[in-house]
SERO-4910 file (N, C-alpha, C, O; in steps of 0.05 Angstrom, whole numbers):
BEGIN
 pado doro    nc1    nc2    nc3   cac1   cac2   cac3    cc1    cc2    cc3    oc1    oc2    oc3
  Met    A    628   1621   1774    630   1610   1802    660   1619   1810    679   1620   1794
  Leu    A    663   1624   1834    687   1629   1849    693   1605   1868    677   1598   1885
  Ser    A    716   1594   1866    725   1574   1881    750   1584   1899    772   1588   1890
  Ile    A    745   1586   1927    764   1595   1945    782   1572   1953    771   1553   1963
  Leu    A    805   1572   1950    822   1547   1959    842   1552   1983    858   1571   1979
  Leu    A    843   1541   2002    857   1546   2023    873   1518   2032    862   1500   2043
  Pro    A    898   1518   2027    915   1498   2036    924   1505   2069    934   1527   2073
  Val    A    920   1487   2090    925   1492   2114    941   1471   2126    940   1447   2118
  Tyr    A    958   1478   2146    976   1460   2161    982   1472   2186    996   1493   2187
  Asn    A    972   1459   2208    980   1468   2234    970   1495   2238    986   1509   2249
  Cys    A    948   1505   2231    937   1532   2233    906   1530   2239    893   1511   2231
  Asn    A    895   1551   2255    867   1553   2261    854   1571   2237    862   1594   2235
  Cys    A    838   1563   2220    828   1581   2197    798   1586   2202    784   1595   2184
  Val    A    790   1580   2221    760   1586   2226    750   1615   2221    730   1620   2207
  Ala    A    767   1634   2234    760   1661   2231    760   1672   2202    742   1686   2193
  Leu    A    781   1665   2190    788   1668   2159    765   1658   2143    754   1673   2128
  Val    A    758   1633   2145    741   1621   2127    709   1632   2135    692   1635   2118
  Thr    A    706   1637   2158    679   1649   2167    677   1676   2152    657   1682   2139
  Glu    A    699   1692   2155    698   1721   2138    696   1717   2110    679   1730   2097
  Leu    A    711   1698   2097    706   1696   2067    678   1688   2058    667   1697   2038
  Gln    A    668   1668   2077    643   1664   2068    619   1684   2074    598   1683   2061
  Arg    A    624   1700   2093    606   1721   2097    605   1744   2076    585   1755   2069
  Gln    A    630   1750   2066    635   1765   2044    623   1756   2017    611   1772   2003
  Cys    A    626   1732   2011    616   1715   1985    588   1718   1986    576   1725   1966
  Thr    A    576   1712   2007    545   1712   2012    536   1740   2010    514   1744   1999
  Glu    A    551   1760   2019    539   1787   2017    542   1799   1989    526   1815   1979
  Cys    A    563   1789   1976    565   1795   1945    544   1785   1927    537   1796   1906
  Gly    A    535   1765   1937    513   1745   1922    527   1729   1898    515   1723   1878
  Thr    A    551   1723   1903    565   1709   1880    563   1678   1885    563   1667   1907
  Asp    A    562   1666   1863    561   1634   1865    591   1628   1871    610   1635   1857
  Phe    A    592   1613   1896    619   1606   1906    624   1577   1920    604   1564   1926
  Glu    A    644   1571   1924    650   1548   1939    680   1554   1956    697   1568   1945
  Ile    A    683   1543   1980    706   1548   1995    716   1519   2005    702   1505   2019
  Ile    A    741   1512   1994    751   1486   1998    777   1489   2013    795   1503   2005
  Val    A    776   1475   2038    800   1477   2054    813   1450   2056    800   1431   2063
  Ala    A    839   1448   2049    852   1422   2051    875   1421   2072    894   1437   2069
  Asp    A    873   1405   2090    890   1403   2111    911   1381   2102    907   1358   2095
  Asp    A    935   1393   2103    957   1374   2091    970   1358   2114    994   1359   2121
  Cys    A    952   1344   2125    962   1320   2146    977   1336   2170   1001   1332   2176
  Ser    A    959   1356   2183    972   1374   2203    983   1352   2229    970   1332   2237
  Ser    A   1005   1359   2238   1014   1343   2261   1005   1346   2289   1011   1331   2307
  Leu    A    986   1371   2289    974   1374   2313    942   1373   2311    928   1390   2300
  Ala    A    934   1348   2323    905   1343   2321    887   1369   2329    866   1373   2317
  Ser    A    895   1384   2347    882   1402   2358    871   1425   2338    850   1437   2340
  Tyr    A    889   1429   2321    881   1447   2297    859   1436   2282    838   1450   2279
  Ile    A    861   1410   2272    840   1397   2259    812   1397   2273    791   1399   2260
  Glu    A    811   1395   2300    788   1394   2314    777   1422   2314    752   1425   2311
  His    A    794   1443   2316    783   1472   2313    770   1476   2290    748   1486   2289
  Asn    A    785   1467   2267    773   1472   2239    750   1459   2229    738   1466   2208
  Leu    A    744   1437   2245    722   1420   2239    696   1439   2239    676   1432   2226
  Arg    A    697   1461   2254    676   1478   2258    664   1492   2230    640   1501   2227
  Ile    A    685   1493   2211    678   1506   2183    660   1491   2169    646   1502   2152
  Glu    A    658   1466   2173    639   1450   2160    610   1457   2163    594   1448   2146
  Arg    A    602   1470   2181    576   1480   2185    569   1505   2167    546   1511   2163
  Leu    A    588   1516   2158    580   1541   2140    572   1529   2114    583   1508   2106
  Asp    A    550   1543   2098    545   1536   2073    563   1541   2056    575   1563   2058
  Gly    A    569   1526   2036    587   1530   2013    614   1522   2018    632   1529   2003
  Val    A    620   1507   2044    647   1501   2054    652   1474   2053    635   1459   2060
  Arg    A    675   1465   2045    684   1435   2046    710   1435   2062    727   1451   2058
  Tyr    A    713   1417   2080    740   1414   2095    748   1389   2089    733   1371   2098
  Ile    A    770   1382   2076    783   1359   2070    809   1354   2086    829   1368   2083
  Thr    A    809   1333   2103    834   1327   2117    853   1305   2100    842   1284   2092
  Arg    A    875   1308   2096    892   1288   2079    904   1271   2101    911   1280   2123
  Lys    A    908   1246   2095    923   1226   2112    953   1228   2108    969   1218   2124
  Gln    A    961   1241   2088    996   1239   2083   1003   1269   2077    988   1281   2061
  Asn    A   1022   1281   2088   1033   1305   2080   1047   1305   2051   1067   1291   2047
  Val    A   1037   1319   2033   1046   1319   2006   1064   1344   2000   1077   1345   1979
  Gly    A   1064   1363   2017   1078   1387   2011   1061   1412   1995   1039   1409   1985
  Arg    A   1077   1436   1996   1063   1458   1987   1053   1459   1960   1032   1472   1955
  Ser    A   1065   1446   1942   1058   1445   1912   1035   1429   1910   1014   1438   1900
  Ala    A   1037   1400   1920   1021   1381   1912    992   1386   1924    972   1380   1912
  Ile    A    994   1399   1950    967   1404   1961    952   1426   1948    928   1428   1951
  Arg    A    965   1443   1933    950   1462   1918    943   1453   1891    924   1464   1879
  Asn    A    956   1434   1882    946   1418   1855    921   1402   1863    902   1400   1847
  Phe    A    921   1393   1887    900   1378   1896    875   1394   1898    853   1387   1888
  Leu    A    878   1414   1909    857   1434   1911    847   1443   1884    823   1443   1881
  Ile    A    863   1450   1860    855   1455   1836    836   1428   1828    813   1433   1819
  Ser    A    844   1406   1830    833   1384   1821    802   1384   1833    784   1374   1820
  Gln    A    797   1394   1858    772   1391   1868    755   1413   1864    731   1412   1870
  Ala    A    765   1437   1852    749   1461   1849    729   1458   1825    735   1444   1806
  Gln    A    706   1471   1826    689   1469   1806    683   1500   1794    667   1503   1775
  Gly    A    696   1518   1805    691   1544   1795    710   1552   1768    731   1540   1761
  Glu    A    700   1575   1756    715   1587   1732    741   1602   1746    763   1602   1735
  Trp    A    737   1612   1768    756   1630   1778    766   1613   1804    750   1603   1819
  Leu    A    796   1612   1809    806   1604   1833    824   1622   1849    846   1631   1842
  Leu    A    812   1626   1871    822   1646   1890    843   1627   1913    832   1610   1927
  Phe    A    867   1632   1916    887   1621   1932    890   1637   1958    893   1662   1957
  Ile    A    888   1625   1978    898   1641   2003    908   1622   2023    896   1601   2029
  Asp    A    930   1631   2034    944   1613   2054    924   1616   2081    916   1637   2091
  Gly    A    921   1590   2091    902   1588   2116    911   1599   2142    896   1599   2161
  Asp    A    933   1609   2142    946   1622   2168    943   1652   2167    951   1664   2186
  Leu    A    931   1665   2147    929   1694   2149    901   1705   2158    881   1691   2162
  Thr    A    902   1730   2162    875   1743   2173    866   1761   2154    882   1773   2140
  Leu    A    835   1764   2151    822   1779   2134    804   1802   2150    783   1800   2161
  Asp    A    821   1825   2146    805   1849   2159    802   1869   2137    803   1893   2144
  Asn    A    800   1861   2111    792   1876   2090    763   1872   2081    757   1852   2067
  Ser    A    745   1892   2089    716   1883   2082    708   1886   2049    685   1882   2041
  His    A    727   1891   2036    722   1894   2005    737   1871   1994    735   1871   1969
  Phe    A    750   1852   2004    767   1834   1994    755   1820   1968    764   1824   1945
  Ile    A    733   1805   1973    719   1787   1953    710   1808   1934    715   1803   1911
  Arg    A    697   1829   1938    686   1848   1918    705   1859   1899    700   1859   1875
  Arg    A    731   1868   1909    752   1874   1893    761   1854   1873    766   1860   1850
  Tyr    A    764   1831   1882    772   1807   1865    753   1801   1841    761   1794   1819
  Leu    A    723   1806   1849    705   1799   1829    704   1824   1810    690   1822   1789
  Gln    A    716   1845   1814    714   1864   1796    739   1867   1777    740   1886   1762
  Thr    A    759   1848   1779    781   1852   1765    774   1836   1740    753   1823   1738
  Lys    A    794   1838   1719    790   1830   1693    812   1810   1681    808   1796   1661
  Ser    A    837   1812   1696    861   1797   1687    856   1768   1695    840   1762   1713
  Asn    A    872   1748   1680    870   1721   1686    886   1714   1708    882   1693   1719
  Val    A    906   1732   1717    923   1728   1742    924   1747   1756    937   1765   1745
  Val    A    914   1753   1779    915   1776   1796    926   1771   1825    918   1752   1838
  Val    A    945   1788   1834    959   1783   1860    948   1809   1878    950   1832   1869
  Gly    A    938   1803   1899    924   1822   1919    945   1833   1935    943   1857   1938
  Gly    A    968   1820   1949    985   1832   1962    982   1823   1993    962   1810   2001
  Ile    A   1002   1829   2009   1001   1819   2038   1007   1847   2052   1024   1863   2044
  Arg    A    990   1852   2073    991   1871   2095   1005   1859   2116   1000   1836   2122
  Ile    A   1028   1876   2130   1038   1864   2153   1024   1876   2178   1026   1900   2184
  Gly    A   1010   1859   2192    995   1867   2220   1014   1863   2239   1038   1863   2236
  Gly    A    998   1858   2262   1011   1849   2288   1014   1878   2305   1015   1900   2295
  Asp    A   1016   1873   2331   1022   1894   2350   1053   1899   2353   1066   1880   2360
  Pro    A   1063   1918   2348   1092   1926   2350   1102   1919   2375   1124   1910   2379
  Asp    A   1085   1923   2394   1094   1919   2423   1102   1889   2430   1120   1881   2444
  Val    A   1083   1874   2417   1084   1845   2425   1107   1831   2405   1121   1812   2412
  Trp    A   1108   1842   2381   1127   1829   2362   1151   1844   2358   1164   1840   2337
  Arg    A   1159   1863   2374   1186   1878   2367   1210   1862   2368   1229   1869   2354
  Asn    A   1212   1841   2383   1236   1828   2382   1235   1802   2366   1253   1785   2369
  Asn    A   1217   1800   2350   1212   1777   2329   1224   1782   2304   1217   1802   2291
  Leu    A   1243   1766   2295   1261   1764   2271   1241   1771   2247   1243   1792   2234
  Arg    A   1223   1753   2244   1204   1752   2220   1191   1778   2220   1191   1790   2199
  Tyr    A   1180   1787   2239   1165   1809   2242   1185   1833   2230   1178   1845   2210
  Arg    A   1209   1838   2243   1226   1856   2236   1232   1854   2204   1231   1874   2189
  Tyr    A   1237   1835   2198   1244   1827   2170   1223   1841   2152   1228   1859   2136
  Glu    A   1198   1831   2156   1175   1837   2136   1169   1867   2139   1162   1880   2119
  Lys    A   1171   1879   2162   1166   1906   2164   1192   1924   2149   1187   1945   2138
  Ala    A   1215   1915   2150   1234   1927   2134   1233   1930   2107   1244   1947   2095
  Tyr    A   1216   1908   2094   1215   1907   2067   1186   1911   2060   1177   1903   2038
  Glu    A   1169   1926   2078   1144   1927   2074   1137   1950   2051   1116   1948   2038
  Gln    A   1155   1970   2049   1153   1994   2031   1161   1990   2003   1155   2004   1984
  Lys    A   1175   1965   2001   1182   1955   1970   1159   1939   1960   1158   1932   1937
  Asn    A   1137   1932   1981   1118   1915   1969   1092   1932   1961   1069   1924   1965
  Thr    A   1097   1954   1951   1074   1969   1945   1064   1961   1916   1079   1948   1902
  Val    A   1039   1969   1908   1032   1956   1886   1046   1966   1860   1048   1952   1840
  Lys    A   1056   1990   1863   1074   1997   1838   1098   1984   1837   1107   1976   1815
  Asn    A   1111   1980   1860   1135   1964   1858   1131   1935   1851   1146   1924   1835
  Arg    A   1109   1922   1861   1102   1894   1853   1098   1891   1823   1108   1873   1809
  Gln    A   1084   1909   1815   1075   1909   1786   1102   1913   1767   1104   1902   1745
  Gln    A   1120   1930   1777   1143   1935   1761   1160   1910   1760   1174   1907   1740
  Tyr    A   1161   1891   1780   1173   1866   1779   1152   1849   1782   1151   1837   1803
  Ala    A   1134   1844   1763   1109   1828   1772   1112   1800   1775   1098   1786   1790
  Thr    A   1132   1789   1757   1135   1759   1761   1151   1750   1785   1144   1730   1797
  Lys    A   1173   1766   1793   1189   1764   1815   1174   1768   1844   1181   1757   1865
  His    A   1152   1786   1841   1137   1790   1867   1115   1771   1864   1097   1777   1880
  Phe    A   1111   1754   1851   1087   1735   1854   1088   1720   1877   1110   1714   1887
  Ser    A   1065   1714   1889   1062   1705   1914   1037   1686   1916   1014   1694   1910
  Thr    A   1041   1660   1924   1017   1644   1927    997   1650   1948    975   1640   1948
  Ala    A   1005   1666   1966    991   1671   1990    963   1685   1986    946   1681   2003
  Asn    A    960   1699   1967    935   1713   1961    935   1720   1931    945   1742   1924
  Phe    A    924   1704   1913    920   1709   1884    896   1693   1874    886   1673   1883
  Leu    A    891   1707   1853    864   1697   1839    876   1691   1808    893   1705   1798
  Ala    A    863   1666   1796    869   1659   1770    847   1645   1757    831   1631   1770
  His    A    846   1648   1730    824   1632   1719    837   1605   1714    860   1599   1709
  Lys    A    812   1586   1718    819   1558   1717    835   1544   1693    851   1525   1695
  Thr    A    829   1558   1672    846   1549   1650    877   1551   1652    892   1532   1645
  Val    A    887   1577   1664    912   1580   1672    924   1561   1692    947   1552   1689
  Met    A    908   1555   1712    917   1535   1733    919   1510   1722    940   1499   1730
  Arg    A    907   1496   1708    902   1474   1695    924   1468   1673    932   1446   1666
  Asn    A    933   1491   1663    953   1487   1644    981   1493   1657   1001   1489   1643
  His    A    982   1501   1679   1007   1511   1691   1006   1504   1725   1003   1520   1743
  Ser    A   1008   1478   1727   1002   1467   1759   1030   1473   1768   1050   1476   1755
  Phe    A   1027   1473   1795   1053   1473   1814   1070   1450   1813   1061   1427   1814
  Asp    A   1096   1456   1811   1116   1434   1809   1119   1419   1833   1130   1429   1853
  Glu    A   1110   1392   1831   1110   1374   1856   1136   1364   1865   1138   1350   1885
  Arg    A   1156   1371   1851   1183   1363   1861   1188   1384   1885   1205   1378   1901
  Phe    A   1175   1405   1887   1178   1424   1912   1164   1411   1938   1142   1420   1945
  Thr    A   1174   1394   1949   1162   1379   1972   1169   1397   2004   1156   1399   2025
  Arg    A   1192   1407   1996   1203   1425   2023   1196   1454   2024   1184   1464   2004
  Tyr    A   1202   1469   2044   1194   1496   2043   1208   1515   2025   1233   1515   2026
  Gly    A   1195   1530   2010   1207   1553   1999   1209   1549   1965   1216   1528   1954
  Tyr    A   1202   1572   1953   1209   1577   1925   1188   1565   1907   1191   1570   1883
  Glu    A   1166   1549   1913   1150   1539   1896   1138   1559   1878   1135   1557   1854
  Asp    A   1131   1582   1896   1114   1607   1882   1132   1620   1862   1122   1630   1842
  Val    A   1160   1620   1867   1177   1635   1851   1178   1619   1824   1178   1631   1802
  Leu    A   1179   1595   1825   1180   1574   1799   1156   1582   1786   1157   1588   1762
  Phe    A   1133   1583   1800   1106   1581   1786   1104   1609   1771   1095   1610   1748
  Gly    A   1112   1630   1781   1112   1656   1772   1128   1656   1746   1119   1668   1727
  Lys    A   1154   1643   1746   1170   1641   1723   1157   1627   1701   1159   1635   1678
  Ser    A   1142   1603   1708   1128   1588   1687   1107   1604   1672   1101   1599   1649
  Leu    A   1094   1626   1689   1076   1642   1678   1090   1661   1657   1080   1665   1634
  Ala    A   1111   1672   1665   1127   1693   1648   1138   1677   1622   1139   1689   1600
  Glu    A   1145   1655   1625   1153   1641   1599   1131   1632   1579   1135   1626   1556
  Ala    A   1106   1633   1593   1084   1625   1576   1071   1653   1566   1051   1654   1552
  His    A   1083   1673   1573   1073   1702   1567   1045   1708   1579   1029   1722   1567
  Ile    A   1041   1700   1600   1017   1704   1617   1018   1727   1634   1032   1725   1654
  Pro    A   1005   1751   1629   1013   1773   1649   1000   1770   1676    978   1760   1679
  Ile    A   1015   1779   1695   1008   1781   1723   1002   1809   1731   1018   1827   1727
  Thr    A    978   1814   1742    967   1841   1748    967   1841   1781    956   1823   1795
  His    A    980   1862   1790    983   1865   1820    962   1886   1826    962   1906   1811
  Ile    A    945   1885   1845    928   1901   1856    930   1907   1884    944   1891   1897
  Asp    A    918   1930   1898    917   1933   1925    892   1920   1937    871   1933   1938
  Asn    A    894   1895   1947    872   1878   1957    887   1859   1977    891   1835   1973
  Pro    A    895   1872   1998    914   1853   2017    899   1838   2037    877   1845   2046
  Ile    A    912   1817   2043    907   1800   2067    926   1805   2085    948   1812   2077
  Thr    A    921   1803   2111    940   1807   2135    957   1785   2144    948   1762   2149
  Phe    A    980   1790   2146   1000   1771   2157   1003   1782   2186   1015   1803   2188
  Asp    A    995   1771   2206    999   1781   2234   1008   1764   2258   1009   1773   2281
  Phe    A   1016   1735   2251   1025   1718   2268   1050   1705   2259   1051   1693   2238
  Phe    A   1071   1708   2275   1098   1707   2265   1114   1683   2281   1114   1680   2306
  Asp    A   1126   1666   2263   1142   1643   2279   1162   1654   2297   1173   1676   2294
  Ser    A   1168   1635   2318   1190   1645   2334   1219   1651   2317   1222   1646   2294
  Asn    A   1236   1661   2332   1263   1666   2315   1273   1639   2305   1280   1634   2282
  Ser    A   1274   1621   2326   1289   1594   2319   1272   1579   2296   1283   1568   2277
  Thr    A   1247   1580   2299   1232   1566   2276   1232   1580   2249   1230   1567   2229
  Phe    A   1234   1607   2249   1240   1625   2227   1269   1615   2213   1271   1608   2190
  Leu    A   1288   1615   2230   1311   1608   2218   1312   1580   2206   1326   1575   2186
  Asp    A   1299   1561   2219   1302   1534   2209   1286   1533   2181   1294   1519   2162
  Lys    A   1265   1548   2180   1247   1551   2155   1270   1562   2133   1277   1551   2112
  Thr    A   1280   1587   2143   1300   1598   2125   1319   1580   2112   1323   1580   2088
  Glu    A   1331   1565   2129   1353   1548   2120   1340   1527   2103   1353   1518   2084
  Glu    A   1320   1519   2107   1308   1496   2091   1300   1507   2061   1304   1493   2042
  Ser    A   1290   1533   2059   1284   1544   2037   1309   1550   2022   1307   1552   1997
  Leu    A   1336   1553   2035   1362   1561   2019   1368   1535   2009   1378   1534   1987
  Arg    A   1363   1511   2022   1369   1486   2008   1355   1480   1987   1364   1469   1967
  Thr    A   1328   1487   1991   1310   1483   1964   1320   1502   1942   1318   1495   1918
  Leu    A   1329   1525   1949   1338   1544   1926   1365   1532   1916   1370   1534   1892
  Tyr    A   1380   1521   1930   1406   1503   1920   1396   1483   1900   1404   1482   1877
  Asn    A   1379   1467   1909   1370   1444   1895   1357   1452   1867   1358   1435   1849
  Phe    A   1344   1475   1863   1331   1482   1841   1344   1508   1830   1331   1523   1815
  Arg    A   1368   1513   1836   1384   1535   1827   1383   1539   1796   1382   1562   1787
  Asn    A   1384   1518   1782   1384   1520   1752   1357   1529   1740   1355   1544   1721
  Gln    A   1335   1519   1753   1309   1530   1745   1300   1554   1755   1280   1565   1745
  Leu    A   1315   1565   1775   1307   1590   1786   1330   1613   1781   1332   1635   1793
  Lys    A   1345   1603   1763   1368   1628   1753   1351   1651   1741   1332   1648   1726
  Asp    A   1362   1673   1751   1353   1699   1742   1325   1708   1756   1312   1728   1749
  Phe    A   1317   1690   1776   1291   1695   1792   1295   1697   1821   1276   1697   1837
  Ser    A   1319   1699   1828   1330   1701   1857   1353   1720   1859   1375   1718   1850
  Arg    A   1344   1741   1875   1366   1760   1881   1391   1749   1891   1413   1756   1883
  Leu    A   1386   1728   1912   1411   1715   1929   1424   1699   1908   1448   1699   1908
  Leu    A   1412   1686   1891   1425   1671   1870   1442   1687   1856   1466   1681   1855
  Asp    A   1432   1707   1846   1450   1730   1829   1475   1741   1846   1497   1745   1835
  Thr    A   1470   1745   1871   1490   1753   1888   1511   1730   1891   1535   1735   1890
  Ala    A   1502   1709   1895   1520   1685   1899   1536   1682   1877   1560   1676   1880
  Gly    A   1522   1685   1850   1538   1679   1828   1560   1698   1821   1582   1692   1813
  Arg    A   1551   1723   1827   1575   1745   1827   1599   1742   1844   1622   1748   1837
  Leu    A   1593   1732   1870   1615   1725   1889   1633   1703   1879   1657   1706   1881
  Arg    A   1620   1680   1868   1633   1661   1858   1654   1667   1836   1677   1659   1836
  Ala    A   1643   1684   1816   1657   1698   1794   1681   1712   1806   1702   1715   1792
  Leu    A   1680   1722   1830   1705   1736   1842   1721   1717   1859   1740   1726   1872
  His    A   1715   1694   1860   1729   1672   1875   1727   1678   1902   1745   1671   1918
  Leu    A   1702   1692   1910   1702   1696   1941   1683   1674   1956   1680   1676   1980
  Gln    A   1671   1655   1940   1656   1633   1950   1670   1622   1975   1659   1621   1997
  Gly    A   1699   1612   1972   1710   1598   1990   1716   1611   2017   1716   1600   2039
  Val    A   1721   1639   2011   1724   1655   2036   1699   1658   2051   1699   1652   2075
  Leu    A   1678   1667   2039   1653   1670   2054   1642   1644   2065   1629   1644   2085
  Ser    A   1647   1623   2051   1640   1596   2066   1658   1591   2091   1648   1577   2110
  Met    A   1680   1599   2093   1698   1598   2113   1691   1616   2136   1698   1612   2159
  Val    A   1674   1640   2128   1663   1659   2146   1641   1645   2160   1639   1646   2185
  Tyr    A   1623   1631   2144   1604   1616   2160   1613   1595   2179   1602   1591   2201
  Ser    A   1635   1581   2167   1645   1560   2191   1657   1571   2212   1658   1558   2233
  Leu    A   1666   1595   2212   1682   1611   2236   1658   1624   2253   1658   1620   2277
  Val    A   1637   1640   2243   1619   1655   2258   1592   1649   2255   1575   1658   2270
  Gly    A   1587   1634   2236   1559   1626   2229   1538   1622   2251   1516   1633   2252
  Gln    A   1548   1603   2270   1533   1594   2293   1531   1618   2314   1512   1620   2329
  Leu    A   1551   1637   2313   1548   1663   2330   1530   1680   2319   1516   1692   2335
  Ile    A   1526   1685   2297   1509   1699   2280   1478   1686   2287   1461   1700   2299
  Lys    A   1473   1662   2281   1453   1649   2285   1442   1652   2315   1418   1659   2319
  Lys    A   1461   1647   2336   1451   1653   2365   1441   1683   2367   1422   1689   2380
  His    A   1455   1700   2353   1445   1728   2357   1417   1732   2344   1399   1745   2355
  Leu    A   1414   1721   2322   1387   1722   2308   1366   1707   2325   1343   1717   2324
  Gln    A   1370   1686   2340   1353   1675   2357   1347   1691   2384   1329   1684   2399
  Gly    A   1362   1710   2387   1357   1727   2414   1339   1747   2410   1324   1747   2391
  Asn    A   1340   1765   2429   1316   1784   2435   1321   1811   2418   1305   1829   2419
  Asn    A   1343   1814   2402   1346   1836   2389   1362   1828   2364   1386   1832   2361
  Pro    A   1345   1815   2345   1355   1806   2321   1361   1827   2300   1344   1846   2299
  Ser    A   1382   1827   2284   1387   1846   2262   1382   1834   2235   1393   1814   2226
  Val    A   1363   1849   2221   1355   1845   2196   1379   1845   2175   1380   1828   2157
  Phe    A   1396   1863   2180   1419   1864   2164   1437   1839   2168   1444   1826   2149
  Leu    A   1443   1832   2192   1457   1806   2199   1443   1780   2190   1457   1761   2184
  Phe    A   1412   1781   2190   1400   1761   2174   1407   1757   2145   1414   1734   2138
  Asn    A   1406   1777   2129   1413   1779   2104   1439   1765   2098   1441   1747   2082
  Ile    A   1461   1778   2115   1488   1765   2117   1486   1735   2118   1497   1720   2102
  Tyr    A   1472   1727   2138   1472   1698   2149   1462   1679   2124   1473   1658   2117
  Lys    A   1439   1693   2112   1430   1673   2088   1450   1672   2068   1456   1650   2060
  Leu    A   1462   1693   2060   1484   1692   2038   1507   1672   2049   1513   1653   2034
  Val    A   1518   1674   2070   1542   1656   2075   1532   1627   2081   1546   1607   2077
  Tyr    A   1508   1627   2091   1496   1595   2093   1494   1585   2066   1506   1564   2062
  Phe    A   1482   1597   2046   1480   1590   2019   1507   1583   2006   1509   1563   1991
  Leu    A   1528   1599   2011   1551   1594   1999   1564   1574   2010   1575   1557   1996
  His    A   1565   1573   2038   1574   1546   2051   1562   1521   2041   1577   1502   2033
  Tyr    A   1536   1520   2040   1520   1500   2030   1528   1490   2003   1530   1466   1998
  Asn    A   1532   1509   1985   1539   1506   1960   1567   1490   1955   1571   1474   1938
  Ser    A   1589   1500   1977   1612   1492   1977   1616   1460   1985   1632   1444   1975
  Ile    A   1600   1456   2005   1601   1426   2016   1589   1409   2000   1597   1386   2000
  Arg    A   1568   1419   1983   1554   1398   1966   1567   1389   1940   1559   1371   1925
  Lys    A   1590   1406   1935   1608   1403   1907   1622   1378   1913   1637   1369   1896
***
């Protein structure tokens, strides 16, 4: 039996769940789809998503308290009846007609399908998240992902056997945005559980505004700082920050953030954001946050 598990928060997942249900039915596999809403702040999304309850094999659960990205996934694991658990983020789009069939044909205990960056370039050309994802899209080929299998682990689209997930749950100390998937990948590596990457993407085609994306980025960097010891050697930014501290440059770069950080942020919030400056901003923000926390 296949259990498809979708954590959702402030997003409409009707089209995604409908297509997943259609493909499972077409394949003739025994399945269930469980959607858990982590106490969305906008009631309109819950009202839209109630339509999925009409679909055979689908459960829609609304939580009364927001518990965060790790705990909601652990809750979904506790609800699942299947031998295989397929995790999909509820804000993605499924335009891959062989998606379920390809997962059913895999043999590994942990399989990552990957993400395809969609969206109309004319609509999103001034969007920072879109520019960032497109800039790094070529590095996310199956070959590159498999070469660095653990560091490329993502919870957005992966399949795992239930024994793996019950023995290696998500760390519920991660209540804020970012890096819970990186630590989970590390836990698999430490347990010598191989991660297989395949070409079975789901599509990311709706992007936060520049301001919202920057807020989430800053939140993720604070999460990275709080879990820096656990994530050591599993974050390129942590590695870079460590080398700069060893060269006694943290203070200088922290001052750079104090002097021009808000100017860079204003540029990134505008209509022509630079991915290069975004990467600089992340680094100096992290080093500044590191300095003021000591």
